[in-house]
C-alpha positions as CSV (number, residue, x, y, z in Angstrom):
1,M,99.8,86.6,41.5
2,T,98.3,84.8,38.5
3,G,99.6,84.0,35.3
4,K,102.3,81.3,37.0
5,Y,103.2,78.2,35.0
6,F,105.4,75.2,34.7
7,N,105.6,72.5,32.2
8,F,104.9,69.0,33.7
9,T,107.0,67.2,30.8
10,D,109.6,69.8,31.2
11,V,110.4,69.5,34.9
12,L,110.1,65.6,34.6
13,S,112.4,65.5,31.9
14,Y,114.9,67.6,33.4
15,G,114.8,65.6,36.6
16,W,115.2,62.1,34.5
17,R,118.0,63.7,33.1
18,V,119.7,64.2,35.8
19,M,118.9,61.0,37.6
20,K,120.2,59.1,34.3
21,A,123.6,61.1,34.4
22,N,123.8,60.8,38.4
23,L,122.4,57.2,38.6
24,W,125.2,55.7,41.0
25,F,125.2,59.3,43.0
26,F,121.6,58.4,43.7
27,V,122.0,54.7,44.3
28,G,124.6,55.4,47.1
29,L,122.4,58.3,48.3
30,G,119.5,55.5,48.5
31,F,121.6,53.1,50.5
32,I,122.8,55.5,52.9
33,W,119.4,56.7,53.7
34,L,118.1,53.6,54.0
35,I,121.0,52.5,56.5
36,I,120.6,55.4,58.4
37,T,116.9,55.8,58.5
38,Y,116.3,52.2,59.7
39,T,119.0,51.7,62.3
40,P,117.1,53.1,65.0
41,A,114.0,50.7,64.2
42,A,116.5,47.9,64.1
43,I,118.3,48.5,67.5
44,E,114.9,48.5,69.0
45,F,113.9,45.1,67.1
46,I,116.9,43.7,68.4
47,A,116.4,45.0,72.1
48,A,112.8,43.6,71.9
49,R,114.1,39.9,71.7
50,M,116.8,40.6,74.4
51,D,114.5,40.3,77.3
52,L,115.7,43.3,78.6
53,P,113.8,44.7,81.7
54,A,110.8,46.7,81.2
55,P,112.4,49.9,82.3
56,V,115.4,49.5,80.3
57,F,113.4,48.7,77.0
58,L,111.4,51.7,77.7
59,A,114.4,53.6,77.8
60,V,115.6,51.9,74.5
61,R,112.3,52.9,72.6
62,I,112.2,56.3,74.1
63,I,115.9,56.9,72.6
64,T,115.5,55.2,69.1
65,N,112.3,57.0,68.5
66,I,114.2,60.5,69.4
67,A,117.1,59.5,67.4
68,G,114.7,58.3,64.3
69,W,113.0,61.6,64.6
70,I,116.1,63.6,64.8
71,I,117.9,61.4,61.8
72,S,114.4,62.0,59.3
73,T,114.8,65.6,60.0
74,I,118.4,65.9,59.0
75,L,118.1,63.9,55.9
76,G,114.8,65.8,54.8
77,I,117.0,69.0,54.9
78,G,120.0,67.1,53.1
79,L,117.5,65.9,50.3
80,I,116.1,69.5,49.7
81,K,119.6,70.7,49.3
82,I,121.1,67.9,47.1
83,A,117.8,68.4,44.7
84,L,118.4,72.4,44.6
85,S,122.3,71.7,44.2
86,F,121.1,69.8,41.0
87,C,119.0,72.6,39.8
88,D,121.4,74.8,40.3
89,E,123.7,72.7,37.9
90,R,126.0,71.9,40.9
91,K,126.6,68.0,41.6
92,P,126.6,68.1,45.4
93,P,128.8,66.0,47.6
94,L,127.0,62.7,49.1
95,S,127.9,64.3,52.5
96,M,125.5,67.5,52.0
97,L,122.6,64.7,52.9
98,F,124.0,65.5,56.6
99,D,124.3,69.3,56.2
100,A,121.5,70.2,58.5
101,W,123.2,72.7,60.7
102,G,122.0,76.2,60.5
103,C,118.3,75.5,59.8
104,F,117.4,72.2,61.8
105,W,115.1,74.0,64.0
106,R,113.5,76.4,61.7
107,Y,113.0,73.6,59.6
108,V,111.4,71.7,62.6
109,A,109.0,74.5,63.8
110,A,107.7,75.0,60.1
111,A,107.2,71.5,59.4
112,I,105.3,71.3,63.0
113,L,103.5,74.5,61.9
114,Y,102.5,72.9,58.4
115,G,101.5,69.5,59.7
116,L,99.1,71.4,62.2
117,I,97.4,73.3,59.2
118,V,96.9,70.6,57.0
119,L,95.6,68.4,60.0
120,G,93.4,71.3,60.7
121,G,92.0,72.0,57.0
122,F,91.5,67.8,57.0
123,I,89.3,68.2,60.0
124,L,87.4,70.6,58.4
125,F,85.9,68.4,55.9
126,I,89.1,67.8,53.9
127,I,88.9,70.0,51.3
128,P,90.8,72.7,53.2
129,G,93.2,70.4,54.4
130,I,94.0,69.8,50.5
131,I,94.0,73.4,49.8
132,W,96.0,74.2,52.5
133,A,98.7,71.5,52.2
134,I,99.5,72.8,48.5
135,K,98.9,76.6,49.4
136,F,102.1,76.1,52.1
137,G,103.5,72.8,50.3
138,L,106.5,74.9,49.6
139,C,107.5,76.3,53.0
140,L,110.6,73.8,53.8
141,Y,112.0,74.8,50.4
142,F,112.0,78.7,51.9
143,V,113.4,77.6,55.2
144,V,116.1,75.7,53.7
145,D,117.0,77.7,50.4
146,K,116.5,81.2,51.6
147,G,116.9,81.0,55.4
148,L,113.2,81.9,56.4
149,G,111.7,81.4,59.7
150,P,108.4,79.4,59.7
151,I,106.0,82.0,59.5
152,E,107.5,83.8,56.9
153,A,108.2,80.8,55.1
154,L,104.6,79.8,55.0
155,K,104.0,83.3,54.1
156,A,106.4,82.9,51.1
157,S,104.9,79.5,50.1
158,S,101.4,80.9,50.3
159,R,102.3,83.9,47.9
160,T,104.2,81.6,45.6
161,T,101.5,79.1,44.8
162,M,98.8,81.6,44.3
163,G,97.1,81.2,41.3
164,I,98.4,77.9,40.2
165,K,97.2,75.3,42.9
166,W,95.1,73.2,40.6
167,Q,98.2,72.4,38.5
168,L,100.3,71.9,41.5
169,L,97.7,69.3,42.8
170,G,97.9,67.6,39.3
171,F,101.8,67.5,39.5
172,G,101.4,66.3,43.0
173,I,99.5,63.4,41.8
174,I,101.6,62.7,39.1
175,C,104.9,62.6,41.1
176,G,102.7,60.1,43.4
177,L,101.8,57.5,40.9
178,I,105.6,57.8,39.3
179,N,107.1,56.8,42.9
180,L,104.3,54.2,43.1
181,L,105.4,52.6,39.9
182,G,108.7,52.7,41.0
183,V,108.0,50.7,44.2
184,L,105.8,48.1,41.6
185,C,108.8,48.0,39.7
186,L,110.5,45.4,42.3
187,I,110.9,48.1,44.9
188,V,114.4,49.1,43.1
189,G,112.6,51.2,40.7
190,I,112.3,53.7,43.4
191,F,116.3,54.6,43.1
192,A,115.3,55.7,39.6
193,T,111.7,57.4,40.1
194,Y,112.5,58.8,43.7
195,P,115.6,61.1,42.4
196,T,113.5,62.2,39.5
197,V,110.5,63.4,41.2
198,M,112.9,65.1,43.9
199,V,114.5,67.1,41.5
200,A,111.4,67.9,39.5
201,Q,110.0,69.2,42.4
202,A,112.8,71.4,43.5
203,L,112.8,72.8,40.0
204,V,109.0,73.4,40.0
205,Y,110.0,75.3,43.5
206,R,112.7,77.2,41.7
207,Q,110.5,78.0,38.7
208,L,107.8,79.7,40.4
209,L,109.9,81.6,42.9
210,A,111.0,83.1,39.8
211,Q,107.6,84.1,39.0
212,T,106.9,85.7,42.3
213,P,108.6,89.0,42.5
214,E,106.5,90.4,45.3
215,L,108.7,87.9,47.4
216,T,111.4,90.8,47.3
217,E,110.1,92.2,50.7
218,F,111.4,89.1,52.5
219,D,114.9,90.2,51.0
220,I,115.8,86.9,49.5
221,G,117.0,87.7,46.1
222,V,114.2,86.7,44.1
223,P,115.7,86.0,40.6
224,T,114.4,87.4,37.5
225,A,113.1,84.8,34.8
226,S,110.3,83.7,32.6
227,A,108.2,80.6,33.0
228,S,109.2,79.8,29.3
229,E,113.3,80.1,30.4
230,P,115.0,77.1,28.9
231,L,116.0,74.3,31.7
232,P,119.4,74.1,33.0
233,N,121.6,71.9,31.1
234,E,122.0,68.2,31.9
235,Q,124.2,67.3,34.5
236,K,127.8,65.7,33.5
């Protein structure tokens, strides 16, 4: 499908408004994410300085690495759900960060397939990797939001991004620069920039989904909306 459109300024402005209206929610979310994410690494760091027998230390490393992978997957699902909830004008509870049940293994499978596809593309002289990263980049949203399986999610992402890959590439670069600016602002700026970008990216998914009626074959209830439809109201 061609003729798809989203406005960089509109989606980023919406993300910024949501972040400002819910700043302390995102600060708390960020601290919870940091603590939980780095707990396995902290345990491994402590174990490395306890002069443990080699087999015991190896077991600790394996357990912490597995725990870290599980935690990152759960939090990744939770962040998508939180961002989509704000796009739907609903302020989510912090507990949604851990709401991964029901799509965990489908998310894992889709993430692995997506990673392999992008890796294969980069092996083929980089350019295909960039194209495929954009083409299939919305697959995890479809897994979390619409309950699709990994193959169906990849197909849905391919159709949703059709005709708008260059704009998505430009948007991705801008989002990366915004988050880099947040890191450079004494690190703390990331508490403002990351939520802004996270919500803006989810809104792009929502807007492109509404412009892809051929996804009805997946029976996911594609909404009818135009690219010029006003953005949702600012969160209170």
